[in-house]
Chimera marker file (.cmm) of the C-alpha trace (Angstrom):
<marker_set name="trace">
<marker id="1" x="132.332" y="54.245" z="148.526" r="1" g="1" b="0" radius="0.5"/>
<marker id="2" x="130.593" y="50.902" z="148.810" r="1" g="1" b="0" radius="0.5"/>
<marker id="3" x="129.509" y="51.560" z="152.325" r="1" g="1" b="0" radius="0.5"/>
<marker id="4" x="127.092" y="54.714" z="151.926" r="1" g="1" b="0" radius="0.5"/>
<marker id="5" x="126.216" y="52.665" z="148.203" r="1" g="1" b="0" radius="0.5"/>
<marker id="6" x="124.807" y="50.229" z="150.835" r="1" g="1" b="0" radius="0.5"/>
<marker id="7" x="123.928" y="52.279" z="153.216" r="1" g="1" b="0" radius="0.5"/>
<marker id="8" x="121.885" y="55.134" z="151.260" r="1" g="1" b="0" radius="0.5"/>
<marker id="9" x="120.413" y="51.567" z="149.461" r="1" g="1" b="0" radius="0.5"/>
<marker id="10" x="119.489" y="49.944" z="152.289" r="1" g="1" b="0" radius="0.5"/>
<marker id="11" x="118.108" y="53.289" z="154.018" r="1" g="1" b="0" radius="0.5"/>
<marker id="12" x="115.394" y="53.679" z="151.037" r="1" g="1" b="0" radius="0.5"/>
<marker id="13" x="114.263" y="49.965" z="151.121" r="1" g="1" b="0" radius="0.5"/>
<marker id="14" x="113.436" y="50.889" z="155.425" r="1" g="1" b="0" radius="0.5"/>
<marker id="15" x="111.789" y="53.751" z="153.896" r="1" g="1" b="0" radius="0.5"/>
<marker id="16" x="109.270" y="52.619" z="150.856" r="1" g="1" b="0" radius="0.5"/>
<marker id="17" x="111.641" y="54.976" z="148.176" r="1" g="1" b="0" radius="0.5"/>
<marker id="18" x="112.668" y="52.110" z="146.925" r="1" g="1" b="0" radius="0.5"/>
<marker id="19" x="111.401" y="48.450" z="146.818" r="1" g="1" b="0" radius="0.5"/>
<marker id="20" x="112.702" y="45.204" z="147.989" r="1" g="1" b="0" radius="0.5"/>
<marker id="21" x="113.638" y="43.215" z="145.011" r="1" g="1" b="0" radius="0.5"/>
<marker id="22" x="111.449" y="40.294" z="143.595" r="1" g="1" b="0" radius="0.5"/>
<marker id="23" x="113.143" y="36.707" z="143.608" r="1" g="1" b="0" radius="0.5"/>
<marker id="24" x="113.718" y="36.411" z="141.258" r="1" g="1" b="0" radius="0.5"/>
<marker id="25" x="114.136" y="39.699" z="139.605" r="1" g="1" b="0" radius="0.5"/>
<marker id="26" x="111.743" y="40.224" z="136.378" r="1" g="1" b="0" radius="0.5"/>
<marker id="27" x="113.715" y="41.918" z="133.276" r="1" g="1" b="0" radius="0.5"/>
<marker id="28" x="116.636" y="43.454" z="133.515" r="1" g="1" b="0" radius="0.5"/>
<marker id="29" x="116.997" y="46.091" z="130.362" r="1" g="1" b="0" radius="0.5"/>
<marker id="30" x="120.822" y="47.217" z="130.377" r="1" g="1" b="0" radius="0.5"/>
<marker id="31" x="121.976" y="49.761" z="128.002" r="1" g="1" b="0" radius="0.5"/>
<marker id="32" x="124.602" y="53.410" z="128.772" r="1" g="1" b="0" radius="0.5"/>
<marker id="33" x="123.581" y="55.591" z="130.515" r="1" g="1" b="0" radius="0.5"/>
<marker id="34" x="120.714" y="58.007" z="129.628" r="1" g="1" b="0" radius="0.5"/>
<marker id="35" x="121.840" y="61.498" z="131.776" r="1" g="1" b="0" radius="0.5"/>
<marker id="36" x="119.329" y="59.764" z="134.017" r="1" g="1" b="0" radius="0.5"/>
<marker id="37" x="119.904" y="59.761" z="138.393" r="1" g="1" b="0" radius="0.5"/>
<marker id="38" x="120.530" y="55.926" z="139.882" r="1" g="1" b="0" radius="0.5"/>
<marker id="39" x="117.649" y="55.130" z="142.904" r="1" g="1" b="0" radius="0.5"/>
<marker id="40" x="120.111" y="53.569" z="144.867" r="1" g="1" b="0" radius="0.5"/>
<marker id="41" x="123.234" y="56.354" z="144.938" r="1" g="1" b="0" radius="0.5"/>
<marker id="42" x="120.950" y="59.696" z="143.505" r="1" g="1" b="0" radius="0.5"/>
<marker id="43" x="124.371" y="60.146" z="141.981" r="1" g="1" b="0" radius="0.5"/>
<marker id="44" x="123.356" y="60.517" z="137.228" r="1" g="1" b="0" radius="0.5"/>
<marker id="45" x="124.131" y="57.385" z="135.516" r="1" g="1" b="0" radius="0.5"/>
<marker id="46" x="126.496" y="59.084" z="132.481" r="1" g="1" b="0" radius="0.5"/>
<marker id="47" x="126.667" y="58.036" z="128.507" r="1" g="1" b="0" radius="0.5"/>
<marker id="48" x="130.135" y="56.513" z="129.394" r="1" g="1" b="0" radius="0.5"/>
<marker id="49" x="128.121" y="53.866" z="132.129" r="1" g="1" b="0" radius="0.5"/>
<marker id="50" x="126.008" y="51.608" z="131.761" r="1" g="1" b="0" radius="0.5"/>
<marker id="51" x="122.457" y="51.743" z="133.114" r="1" g="1" b="0" radius="0.5"/>
<marker id="52" x="120.283" y="48.405" z="134.986" r="1" g="1" b="0" radius="0.5"/>
<marker id="53" x="116.714" y="49.257" z="134.035" r="1" g="1" b="0" radius="0.5"/>
<marker id="54" x="114.476" y="46.937" z="136.178" r="1" g="1" b="0" radius="0.5"/>
<marker id="55" x="110.525" y="47.615" z="135.619" r="1" g="1" b="0" radius="0.5"/>
<marker id="56" x="109.143" y="46.689" z="139.121" r="1" g="1" b="0" radius="0.5"/>
<marker id="57" x="105.919" y="47.315" z="141.605" r="1" g="1" b="0" radius="0.5"/>
<marker id="58" x="104.611" y="49.968" z="138.941" r="1" g="1" b="0" radius="0.5"/>
<marker id="59" x="107.683" y="51.777" z="138.348" r="1" g="1" b="0" radius="0.5"/>
<marker id="60" x="110.970" y="51.326" z="136.603" r="1" g="1" b="0" radius="0.5"/>
<marker id="61" x="114.138" y="51.554" z="138.233" r="1" g="1" b="0" radius="0.5"/>
<marker id="62" x="117.039" y="53.259" z="137.495" r="1" g="1" b="0" radius="0.5"/>
<marker id="63" x="120.511" y="51.475" z="138.493" r="1" g="1" b="0" radius="0.5"/>
<marker id="64" x="124.156" y="52.088" z="137.742" r="1" g="1" b="0" radius="0.5"/>
<marker id="65" x="125.733" y="47.999" z="138.323" r="1" g="1" b="0" radius="0.5"/>
<marker id="66" x="127.762" y="48.381" z="142.246" r="1" g="1" b="0" radius="0.5"/>
<marker id="67" x="123.672" y="50.085" z="143.368" r="1" g="1" b="0" radius="0.5"/>
<marker id="68" x="121.884" y="46.979" z="141.382" r="1" g="1" b="0" radius="0.5"/>
<marker id="69" x="123.923" y="44.527" z="143.260" r="1" g="1" b="0" radius="0.5"/>
<marker id="70" x="122.987" y="45.726" z="146.860" r="1" g="1" b="0" radius="0.5"/>
<marker id="71" x="119.635" y="45.753" z="145.792" r="1" g="1" b="0" radius="0.5"/>
<marker id="72" x="119.400" y="42.910" z="144.673" r="1" g="1" b="0" radius="0.5"/>
<marker id="73" x="121.430" y="41.316" z="148.114" r="1" g="1" b="0" radius="0.5"/>
<marker id="74" x="118.532" y="43.189" z="150.477" r="1" g="1" b="0" radius="0.5"/>
<marker id="75" x="116.782" y="40.050" z="150.174" r="1" g="1" b="0" radius="0.5"/>
<marker id="76" x="119.193" y="37.689" z="151.572" r="1" g="1" b="0" radius="0.5"/>
<marker id="77" x="119.196" y="40.043" z="154.883" r="1" g="1" b="0" radius="0.5"/>
<marker id="78" x="123.092" y="40.758" z="154.126" r="1" g="1" b="0" radius="0.5"/>
<marker id="79" x="120.802" y="44.358" z="154.653" r="1" g="1" b="0" radius="0.5"/>
<marker id="80" x="122.846" y="45.469" z="157.766" r="1" g="1" b="0" radius="0.5"/>
<marker id="81" x="126.016" y="44.707" z="156.833" r="1" g="1" b="0" radius="0.5"/>
<link id1="1" id2="2" r="1" g="1" b="0" radius="0.2"/>
<link id1="2" id2="3" r="1" g="1" b="0" radius="0.2"/>
<link id1="3" id2="4" r="1" g="1" b="0" radius="0.2"/>
<link id1="4" id2="5" r="1" g="1" b="0" radius="0.2"/>
<link id1="5" id2="6" r="1" g="1" b="0" radius="0.2"/>
<link id1="6" id2="7" r="1" g="1" b="0" radius="0.2"/>
<link id1="7" id2="8" r="1" g="1" b="0" radius="0.2"/>
<link id1="8" id2="9" r="1" g="1" b="0" radius="0.2"/>
<link id1="9" id2="10" r="1" g="1" b="0" radius="0.2"/>
<link id1="10" id2="11" r="1" g="1" b="0" radius="0.2"/>
<link id1="11" id2="12" r="1" g="1" b="0" radius="0.2"/>
<link id1="12" id2="13" r="1" g="1" b="0" radius="0.2"/>
<link id1="13" id2="14" r="1" g="1" b="0" radius="0.2"/>
<link id1="14" id2="15" r="1" g="1" b="0" radius="0.2"/>
<link id1="15" id2="16" r="1" g="1" b="0" radius="0.2"/>
<link id1="16" id2="17" r="1" g="1" b="0" radius="0.2"/>
<link id1="17" id2="18" r="1" g="1" b="0" radius="0.2"/>
<link id1="18" id2="19" r="1" g="1" b="0" radius="0.2"/>
<link id1="19" id2="20" r="1" g="1" b="0" radius="0.2"/>
<link id1="20" id2="21" r="1" g="1" b="0" radius="0.2"/>
<link id1="21" id2="22" r="1" g="1" b="0" radius="0.2"/>
<link id1="22" id2="23" r="1" g="1" b="0" radius="0.2"/>
<link id1="23" id2="24" r="1" g="1" b="0" radius="0.2"/>
<link id1="24" id2="25" r="1" g="1" b="0" radius="0.2"/>
<link id1="25" id2="26" r="1" g="1" b="0" radius="0.2"/>
<link id1="26" id2="27" r="1" g="1" b="0" radius="0.2"/>
<link id1="27" id2="28" r="1" g="1" b="0" radius="0.2"/>
<link id1="28" id2="29" r="1" g="1" b="0" radius="0.2"/>
<link id1="29" id2="30" r="1" g="1" b="0" radius="0.2"/>
<link id1="30" id2="31" r="1" g="1" b="0" radius="0.2"/>
<link id1="31" id2="32" r="1" g="1" b="0" radius="0.2"/>
<link id1="32" id2="33" r="1" g="1" b="0" radius="0.2"/>
<link id1="33" id2="34" r="1" g="1" b="0" radius="0.2"/>
<link id1="34" id2="35" r="1" g="1" b="0" radius="0.2"/>
<link id1="35" id2="36" r="1" g="1" b="0" radius="0.2"/>
<link id1="36" id2="37" r="1" g="1" b="0" radius="0.2"/>
<link id1="37" id2="38" r="1" g="1" b="0" radius="0.2"/>
<link id1="38" id2="39" r="1" g="1" b="0" radius="0.2"/>
<link id1="39" id2="40" r="1" g="1" b="0" radius="0.2"/>
<link id1="40" id2="41" r="1" g="1" b="0" radius="0.2"/>
<link id1="41" id2="42" r="1" g="1" b="0" radius="0.2"/>
<link id1="42" id2="43" r="1" g="1" b="0" radius="0.2"/>
<link id1="43" id2="44" r="1" g="1" b="0" radius="0.2"/>
<link id1="44" id2="45" r="1" g="1" b="0" radius="0.2"/>
<link id1="45" id2="46" r="1" g="1" b="0" radius="0.2"/>
<link id1="46" id2="47" r="1" g="1" b="0" radius="0.2"/>
<link id1="47" id2="48" r="1" g="1" b="0" radius="0.2"/>
<link id1="48" id2="49" r="1" g="1" b="0" radius="0.2"/>
<link id1="49" id2="50" r="1" g="1" b="0" radius="0.2"/>
<link id1="50" id2="51" r="1" g="1" b="0" radius="0.2"/>
<link id1="51" id2="52" r="1" g="1" b="0" radius="0.2"/>
<link id1="52" id2="53" r="1" g="1" b="0" radius="0.2"/>
<link id1="53" id2="54" r="1" g="1" b="0" radius="0.2"/>
<link id1="54" id2="55" r="1" g="1" b="0" radius="0.2"/>
<link id1="55" id2="56" r="1" g="1" b="0" radius="0.2"/>
<link id1="56" id2="57" r="1" g="1" b="0" radius="0.2"/>
<link id1="57" id2="58" r="1" g="1" b="0" radius="0.2"/>
<link id1="58" id2="59" r="1" g="1" b="0" radius="0.2"/>
<link id1="59" id2="60" r="1" g="1" b="0" radius="0.2"/>
<link id1="60" id2="61" r="1" g="1" b="0" radius="0.2"/>
<link id1="61" id2="62" r="1" g="1" b="0" radius="0.2"/>
<link id1="62" id2="63" r="1" g="1" b="0" radius="0.2"/>
<link id1="63" id2="64" r="1" g="1" b="0" radius="0.2"/>
<link id1="64" id2="65" r="1" g="1" b="0" radius="0.2"/>
<link id1="65" id2="66" r="1" g="1" b="0" radius="0.2"/>
<link id1="66" id2="67" r="1" g="1" b="0" radius="0.2"/>
<link id1="67" id2="68" r="1" g="1" b="0" radius="0.2"/>
<link id1="68" id2="69" r="1" g="1" b="0" radius="0.2"/>
<link id1="69" id2="70" r="1" g="1" b="0" radius="0.2"/>
<link id1="70" id2="71" r="1" g="1" b="0" radius="0.2"/>
<link id1="71" id2="72" r="1" g="1" b="0" radius="0.2"/>
<link id1="72" id2="73" r="1" g="1" b="0" radius="0.2"/>
<link id1="73" id2="74" r="1" g="1" b="0" radius="0.2"/>
<link id1="74" id2="75" r="1" g="1" b="0" radius="0.2"/>
<link id1="75" id2="76" r="1" g="1" b="0" radius="0.2"/>
<link id1="76" id2="77" r="1" g="1" b="0" radius="0.2"/>
<link id1="77" id2="78" r="1" g="1" b="0" radius="0.2"/>
<link id1="78" id2="79" r="1" g="1" b="0" radius="0.2"/>
<link id1="79" id2="80" r="1" g="1" b="0" radius="0.2"/>
<link id1="80" id2="81" r="1" g="1" b="0" radius="0.2"/>
</marker_set>
């Protein structure tokens, strides 16, 4: 699953569907899932999961924890892994 998430996030960044994360990222709001889709993997973030919400590039991104970690790694040049 981890490699699928990494591939999905990498593809979305390369296509421009989601922006590269800034260094350092802005504010991150954390709460319980709101049944909205994760911008990394497109799966719904369930109410029993933690949801990470980041306002960036004039939009709000939502992530699962593992998807957020992959997104954060992108500027470090690890997108090809």
